C-alpha positions in Angstrom: 194.6 282.6 155.8 197.2 284.6 157.9 199.1 286.3 155.3 196.0 287.6 153.6 195.0 291.4 153.9 191.5 291.9 155.7 190.1 294.8 153.5 187.2 296.6 155.0 184.9 298.3 152.5 182.3 300.9 153.3 179.5 301.1 150.8 179.2 304.6 150.3 176.2 305.9 148.7 173.7 303.1 148.0 171.9 305.2 145.1 175.1 305.5 143.2 177.1 303.1 141.6 179.0 301.6 144.7 177.5 298.1 144.8 177.8 297.6 141.0 181.5 298.2 141.2 182.0 296.2 144.5 180.0 293.3 142.9 182.0 293.3 139.6 185.5 293.7 141.5 184.7 290.4 143.6 183.1 288.4 140.7 186.6 287.5 139.9 187.5 284.9 142.6 191.3 285.4 142.0 191.3 288.6 144.2 190.5 286.1 147.2 194.1 284.7 146.9 195.6 287.6 148.6 192.7 289.5 150.4 189.5 288.9 152.3 187.0 291.5 151.8 184.5 292.7 154.5 181.6 295.0 152.9 179.8 297.1 155.7 176.4 297.6 154.1 173.2 295.7 153.9 171.9 292.5 152.2 168.8 294.2 151.3 170.5 296.9 149.2 172.8 294.5 147.8 170.2 292.3 146.5 168.5 295.5 145.3 171.1 296.3 143.1 171.9 292.6 141.9 168.5 292.6 140.8 168.7 296.0 138.9 172.0 295.0 137.1 170.6 291.4 136.5 173.4 290.0 138.3 172.7 286.0 138.9 176.1 284.7 139.3 177.1 286.4 142.5 176.3 286.6 145.9 177.6 287.9 149.4 178.6 285.9 152.4 176.3 287.6 155.0 178.2 287.7 158.4 177.4 289.1 161.8 180.8 290.0 162.9 184.6 289.7 161.5 185.0 286.4 163.6 182.5 284.7 160.9 184.2 285.7 157.9 184.9 283.3 155.0 188.4 283.8 153.4 187.3 282.8 150.0 184.1 285.1 149.5 183.1 288.7 149.5 181.7 289.1 153.3 178.9 291.3 154.2 178.4 292.6 157.7 174.8 294.3 158.1 174.8 297.8 159.3 171.3 298.9 158.3 167.7 298.0 159.4 165.2 296.8 156.8 163.5 300.1 156.7 166.1 301.0 154.2 165.2 302.5 150.6 167.0 302.7 147.6 166.3 305.3 145.1 168.7 304.8 142.3 170.5 308.1 141.0 168.6 310.4 143.6 170.7 312.1 146.8 168.6 311.3 149.7 169.1 311.7 153.5 168.6 308.0 154.0 171.5 307.2 151.6 173.6 309.9 153.3 172.9 308.4 156.7 173.5 305.0 155.8 177.0 305.7 154.2 177.9 307.4 157.7 176.7 304.3 159.6 178.8 302.1 157.0 181.9 304.4 157.7 181.7 304.5 161.5 181.1 300.4 161.8 184.3 300.1 159.6 186.3 302.6 161.3 185.5 301.1 164.6 186.6 297.7 163.3 189.9 299.1 161.8 190.5 301.0 165.3 190.1 297.6 167.1 192.4 295.7 164.9 189.7 293.6 163.4 190.7 294.6 159.9 193.7 295.7 158.3 193.0 298.4 155.5 189.9 300.6 154.6 188.6 301.3 150.9 185.8 303.6 150.9 183.4 303.8 148.2 182.1 307.1 146.9 179.4 309.2 148.9 177.6 312.3 148.2 178.9 315.3 150.4 175.5 317.1 149.8 173.4 314.4 151.5 176.0 313.8 154.5 176.7 317.5 155.3 173.4 318.5 155.8 171.3 317.7 158.6 172.8 316.9 162.1 175.8 314.9 160.8 178.5 317.3 160.8 180.7 315.3 158.5 182.8 317.3 156.0 184.8 314.5 154.0 186.2 311.0 154.4 189.7 312.6 154.9 188.7 315.1 157.7 186.8 312.4 159.3 189.3 309.9 159.3 192.3 312.7 160.5 190.4 313.4 163.4 189.6 309.8 164.2 193.2 308.9 164.1 194.6 312.1 165.6 196.8 312.8 162.5 198.0 316.5 162.5 198.6 316.5 158.8 197.4 314.3 156.0 198.1 314.6 152.1 195.6 313.8 149.5 197.7 311.7 146.9 196.4 310.3 143.5 198.3 307.2 142.5 198.5 305.2 139.1 200.9 303.2 137.5 202.3 306.0 135.7 202.2 308.9 138.3 201.4 310.0 141.7 200.3 313.5 142.4 199.8 315.3 145.8 198.2 318.7 146.5 199.3 321.6 149.1 195.8 323.0 149.2 193.2 320.3 148.8 189.4 320.9 148.6 189.3 324.8 149.1 188.1 327.4 147.1 190.4 328.6 144.3 190.0 332.4 145.6 191.5 331.0 149.0 194.4 329.1 147.4 196.7 331.7 147.9 196.7 331.6 151.6 197.6 328.1 151.7 200.7 328.6 149.6 203.2 329.0 152.7 206.7 327.8 153.5 205.2 325.8 156.6 202.5 324.4 154.4 204.5 323.2 151.3 207.2 321.7 153.5 204.8 319.9 155.6 203.4 318.2 152.5 206.8 317.5 151.2 207.8 315.8 154.4 204.4 313.4 154.2 204.8 312.7 150.6 208.6 311.8 151.2 207.7 309.4 153.9 204.9 307.7 152.3 207.0 307.2 149.2 209.8 305.3 151.4 207.5 303.5 153.6 204.5 302.7 151.7 205.5 302.7 148.4 209.0 301.2 149.0 210.9 303.7 146.9 214.3 304.2 148.6 215.2 307.8 147.6 212.4 309.5 146.0 212.6 312.2 143.5 209.9 314.9 144.0 208.7 317.3 141.3 207.0 320.7 142.8 205.0 322.8 140.5 205.0 326.5 140.5 201.6 328.2 141.6 201.1 330.7 138.6 201.1 330.1 135.0 204.7 329.4 133.3 205.8 329.1 137.2 205.8 333.0 137.4 208.0 333.5 134.4 210.6 334.7 136.6 208.4 337.4 138.7 206.7 338.6 135.8 203.4 336.5 136.3 203.6 336.5 140.4 206.2 336.5 143.0 204.8 333.1 144.9 207.6 331.2 143.3 210.5 333.5 143.9 209.3 334.4 147.5 208.2 331.0 149.0 208.3 328.0 146.7 211.8 328.3 145.7 213.0 328.7 149.3 210.8 325.9 150.6 212.7 323.5 147.9 215.9 324.4 149.1 214.7 323.9 152.6 213.5 320.7 151.7 217.0 319.6 150.1 218.6 320.6 153.5 216.3 318.4 155.3 217.0 315.3 153.1 214.1 315.7 150.6 215.0 315.4 146.9 212.5 318.1 145.6 212.9 319.9 142.2 211.2 322.7 140.7 209.2 324.6 140.7 207.9 323.5 137.3 205.3 325.3 135.0 202.3 322.6 135.1 201.3 323.1 131.6 204.8 322.1 130.0 205.4 319.5 133.0 202.3 317.3 132.1 202.2 318.4 128.4 205.7 316.7 128.0 206.9 313.5 129.3 208.4 315.2 132.4 206.5 313.6 135.1 207.8 310.1 133.9 211.3 311.4 135.4 209.9 311.5 138.9 208.5 309.4 141.7 205.9 312.1 142.6 204.5 315.6 141.8 203.3 318.2 144.6 200.9 320.3 142.9 199.8 324.0 144.5 196.1 323.3 144.2 193.5 320.8 143.4 192.8 321.1 139.8 196.2 321.9 139.0 197.4 318.3 139.7 194.2 316.1 139.8 192.6 317.4 136.3 195.6 316.4 134.5 196.1 313.3 136.6 192.4 312.1 135.6 193.1 312.9 132.2 196.0 310.9 131.8 195.0 307.7 133.9 191.2 307.4 132.9 189.3 305.2 135.0 192.4 303.3 136.9 193.4 306.1 139.3 193.3 305.7 143.1 193.0 308.4 145.8 195.1 307.4 148.8 195.2 309.7 152.1 198.9 309.6 152.9 200.1 310.7 156.5 197.6 308.4 158.3 198.5 305.8 160.9 196.4 303.2 158.9 195.8 302.5 155.2 192.7 304.1 153.5 192.1 304.1 149.5 189.1 305.1 147.6 188.4 305.1 143.8 189.1 308.3 141.9 185.4 308.7 140.6 182.1 309.9 142.4 178.7 308.3 143.0 178.2 308.4 139.4 174.1 308.9 139.9 173.6 309.1 135.9 174.4 305.5 135.3 173.3 303.9 138.6 171.6 300.8 137.8 172.3 300.8 134.3 175.3 298.1 134.2 177.7 300.8 132.8 179.9 301.5 135.7 183.6 300.4 135.0 185.2 298.5 138.3 188.6 299.4 137.4 189.4 302.1 139.6 187.7 300.4 142.7 189.7 297.4 141.8 193.0 299.3 141.9 191.9 300.6 145.1 191.6 297.5 146.7 195.1 296.2 145.3 196.7 299.2 146.3 195.6 299.1 149.8 196.8 295.6 150.2 200.1 296.5 148.7 200.7 299.6 150.8 199.7 297.6 154.0 202.4 294.7 153.1 204.9 297.7 152.3 204.5 299.5 155.3 204.4 296.2 157.4 208.0 295.3 155.9 209.3 298.6 156.4 208.6 298.7 159.8 210.0 295.0 160.4 213.3 296.2 158.5 213.6 299.5 160.6 212.7 298.1 163.9 215.6 295.4 163.8 218.6 297.1 162.9 221.7 294.9 162.9 223.2 294.9 166.3 226.4 296.6 166.8 229.4 295.6 168.4 232.5 297.2 170.3 235.6 295.8 168.6 237.9 298.1 170.0 240.8 296.6 171.8 240.4 296.3 175.8 
């Protein structure tokens, strides 16, 4: 069991499709050949979803702690009391609270080294930001927990990787995030993660412009001339192979994206809307820049199909695969760089 990755999984919103995609992913026993999953959840909630979906050929292995886990089964650690109530398709305070309890328990074990990676199932920000929780999303929570000064939302698939400079901010506020400092920080994180986590030796990064047609030489905005182009030039001097700025419509509309290892978009929808259009349900959201590996599927709670046996597990399954691959790549990179060949003085005495 030594080389298998211990994958900690939060159960997300219990009223959405999380349990469905988790169960469907681990119904295929072949996945246990390279990872051991540990779901932080509730046997009662799991049983409710199995009954709603009429799944009779799958059971979780209920355990009390990591020391009890079974290497060939989907293990489930109970984090909740028996008062928990599932209301399929509804945002409830109880669902929000249970999602955060699951996350806290998983992160505690991750910080203690009991699990290797974290895969988070979707939760509903509406039910976790309200009330006493003061929770503002997985990314910020993990950034604070692991004292990371800067992270990057990175959408990944087999055909592309897309990062964004300004993340989850209102469109009206995007402009103030488009600075040399911010773009350069994101380029450094992106370049580092491509080398260390994705095992790409000399990454090529495409940088998108902010304005339509990348400003059209200043006719449709000055940000490209004043900020983005000088930042790309500075990044090149600092050893990052960044090119651009490219006009987003032409870049995604042609096959230009296939010529790069990753793309840095200026704002959320500029990069993530075309990503989701081109990758259907196989995309994965990776939080680059953390000292730990965290992935999540690129879909939400999907209340409208909860309990209907219509949810595809593809994105969640890919999130598990990617977490394991990145963990092994990062480990290998550290081993290679921490043991450089010894140098000897061969000069004449």
